[in-house]
C-alpha positions in Angstrom: 2.8 -6.4 -7.0 0.9 -3.5 -5.5 1.8 -0.4 -7.4 -1.6 1.3 -7.5 -4.0 2.2 -4.7 -7.1 4.3 -4.0 -7.8 6.7 -1.1 -11.3 8.2 -1.1 -12.2 8.7 2.6 -12.0 11.9 4.5 -9.2 12.2 7.0 -11.7 12.1 9.9 -12.9 8.7 8.7 -9.3 7.4 8.8 -8.7 8.9 12.3 -11.8 7.3 13.7 -11.1 4.0 12.0 -7.6 3.7 13.5 -8.0 5.9 16.6 -5.3 8.2 15.5 -4.9 12.0 14.9 -3.5 13.8 11.8 -0.1 15.2 12.9 -0.8 18.7 11.6 -4.3 20.0 11.1 -3.1 22.3 8.4 -2.7 19.2 6.2 -6.4 18.2 6.5 -7.7 19.9 3.4 -4.9 18.4 1.3 -5.5 14.9 2.4 -9.3 15.3 2.3 -8.9 15.4 -1.5 -9.8 11.9 -2.8 -7.2 10.0 -4.9 -9.2 7.5 -6.9 -6.0 6.2 -8.5 -2.7 6.7 -6.8 0.0 5.6 -9.2 3.0 4.5 -7.1 5.5 5.5 -9.8 4.5 9.1 -9.3 5.8 8.8 -5.8 3.1 11.0 -4.2 2.6 11.6 -0.5 0.1 9.4 1.4 -0.8 9.2 5.0 0.6 6.4 7.1 0.6 5.4 10.8 4.2 5.0 11.8 5.5 2.8 14.6 7.5 5.6 16.1 4.4 7.8 16.4 1.6 5.2 16.5 -1.1 7.7 17.6 -0.7 9.9 14.5 -1.2 10.0 10.7 1.8 11.5 9.0 2.6 12.3 5.4 5.1 9.9 3.7 6.3 9.4 0.1 5.5 6.1 -1.5 8.8 4.4 -2.5 11.3 3.4 0.3 14.7 5.1 0.1 17.8 4.3 2.2 18.1 6.6 5.2 21.7 7.4 4.2 20.4 9.3 1.1 19.8 13.0 1.0 16.4 14.5 0.0 18.1 16.0 -3.1 19.1 12.4 -4.1 15.6 10.8 -3.8 14.4 11.5 -7.4 17.5 10.1 -8.9 17.3 7.1 -6.6 13.8 6.3 -7.9 15.0 6.5 -11.5 17.9 4.1 -10.8 15.5 1.7 -9.0 12.8 1.8 -11.6 13.5 -1.7 -13.0 13.2 -3.0 -9.4 9.9 -1.4 -8.7 11.2 2.0 -7.3 10.8 0.8 -3.7 7.0 0.6 -3.9 6.9 -3.0 -2.6 9.1 -5.1 -0.4 9.0 -8.9 -0.1 8.1 -9.7 3.4 10.3 -12.9 3.1 13.3 -10.6 2.9 12.3 -8.3 5.8 15.1 -9.5 8.2 17.8 -10.4 5.7 17.9 -7.5 3.2 20.0 -4.6 4.4 17.5 -1.9 3.6 14.5 -3.7 5.2 16.5 -4.9 8.2 16.9 -1.3 9.4 13.1 -0.9 9.6 11.9 -4.3 10.5 12.0 -3.8 14.3 11.3 -0.1 14.8 9.9 1.4 11.6 6.9 -0.7 10.7 3.7 1.2 9.6 0.1 0.8 8.5 -0.9 2.3 5.2 -4.7 3.1 5.1 -6.3 2.7 1.7 -9.8 2.3 0.4 -8.7 -0.1 -2.2 -5.9 -1.1 -4.6 -5.4 -2.5 -8.1 -3.7 -5.6 -9.4 -3.2 -6.9 -13.0 -4.9 -10.0 -14.2 -3.7 -11.7 -17.4 -6.2 -13.4 -19.8 -5.4 -14.3 -23.4 -2.1 -12.4 -23.2 -3.9 -9.2 -22.2 -3.7 -7.4 -18.9 -6.9 -6.3 -17.1 -6.8 -4.0 -14.1 -8.7 -5.4 -11.1 -9.9 -3.2 -8.3 -9.8 -4.9 -4.9 -11.7 -3.4 -1.9 -13.5 -4.4 1.3 -17.0 -5.6 0.6 -18.5 -3.1 3.0 -16.3 -0.3 1.8 -14.3 -0.3 5.0 -10.8 1.3 5.1 -8.1 -1.3 4.7 -4.8 -1.3 6.6 -1.8 -2.5 4.6 1.4 -3.5 6.3 4.5 -1.5 5.5 7.9 -0.3 6.6 9.4 3.2 6.3 12.6 5.2 6.5 13.4 8.7 7.5 15.5 10.6 4.9 16.5 13.9 6.4 13.1 15.7 6.9 10.9 13.3 4.9 9.5 9.8 5.4 9.5 7.2 2.7 7.6 3.9 2.8 6.9 0.6 1.0 4.1 -1.9 1.0 5.0 -5.4 2.2 3.9 -8.3 0.0 3.7 -12.1 0.4 2.7 -15.1 -1.6 -0.9 -14.9 -2.9 -3.8 -16.4 -1.1 -6.2 -18.5 -3.2 -8.2 -15.5 -4.2 -5.2 -13.3 -5.0 -3.6 -16.2 -7.0 -6.7 -16.0 -9.3 -6.4 -12.2 -9.5 -2.6 -11.7 -9.8 -2.2 -14.8 -11.8 1.3 -14.3 -13.2 3.3 -12.9 -10.2 1.2 -14.7 -7.6 1.8 -12.0 -5.0 -0.4 -9.8 -2.9 0.0 -6.9 -0.4 -0.3 -7.8 3.2 -3.7 -6.8 4.5 -3.8 -6.5 8.3 -6.9 -7.7 10.1 -8.2 -5.1 12.6 -7.4 -7.3 15.5 -3.6 -7.4 14.7 -3.1 -3.8 13.7 -2.1 -2.7 17.3 0.3 -5.6 17.5 1.9 -4.7 14.2 3.0 -1.3 15.7 4.2 -2.9 19.0 7.8 -1.8 19.6 8.7 -4.9 21.6 8.1 -7.7 19.1 10.8 -10.3 18.3 11.7 -11.4 14.8 9.5 -14.5 15.1 6.6 -12.5 16.4 6.8 -10.1 13.5 6.9 -13.0 11.1 3.9 -14.6 12.7 1.9 -11.4 12.1 3.0 -11.3 8.5 1.7 -14.8 8.0 -1.8 -14.3 9.5 -4.2 -14.7 6.5 -6.8 -12.0 5.8 -10.2 -13.4 5.2 -10.7 -13.5 1.4 -14.5 -13.6 2.0 -14.3 -10.0 3.0 -12.8 -8.9 -0.3 -14.5 -7.8 -3.5 -12.7 -7.8 -6.8 -13.8 -6.6 -10.2 -12.4 -5.4 -13.5 -12.1 -1.6 -14.1 -11.2 0.4 -17.2 -7.8 -0.2 -18.9 -7.3 3.5 -18.7 -5.7 2.7 -15.3 -2.6 1.4 -17.1 -2.5 4.1 -19.8 0.0 6.8 -18.8 -1.4 9.2 -21.5 -4.8 9.3 -19.7 -5.6 10.9 -16.4 -7.1 8.0 -14.5 -7.4 9.8 -11.2 -11.1 10.2 -11.7 -14.1 8.8 -9.8 -15.3 6.5 -12.6 -12.0 4.6 -12.5 -13.5 2.7 -9.6 -16.5 1.6 -11.5 -16.8 -1.9 -12.8 -16.0 -2.3 -16.5 -18.9 -4.5 -17.5 -17.4 -5.0 -21.0 -14.5 -6.9 -19.6 -16.0 -8.9 -16.7 -13.8 -11.5 -15.2 -15.2 -13.6 -12.4 -13.3 -14.4 -9.2 
């Protein structure tokens, strides 16, 4: 499951990449600050491109929350849902038959821009964090859905069964986040898609040959260490695992 991401590009790079505009320029300095390791369980705000305002980047909290909740109830909701992943990921196979996802499947899909993300690889009963990124350092667009809870937006990353590459990386859960190819990103935000058309987009494979994956420091999984530092993205040559 995808619980850890990285965001290291300036907002202007994201705007140019997706042909969008930050919704409030006063937020630019905040989101120009790189997040080398964004731990989903901290439920920080990230920028997403929402279907309802597809020409803009807007702040949203990672961890989807039912729209019937109040903002004052969000923190408690995350605690209650911790054993289920705190809403950080949603199985795409359940998009049209799970009550929370159904509400967003047609009108609240989104793109989550990231520069990379992390998955655990198990070897000899030990977990090794693997950083996954585009080979040419391009920004990646992950598929997601969102809800509006009073005056905030919450989102989740959609996942699916692992491709051959991701089955080697995430070799216990055999899942991966859905990476959108550039040529389907506009379609993903199309407001007139049918259920079958959405499912077709979800099942379009991303070219694994464009992906680079390598081991990074185990500090990533150590809650006692601040791993939101630039060198967390460096390859850990002492624990090289080949994919």
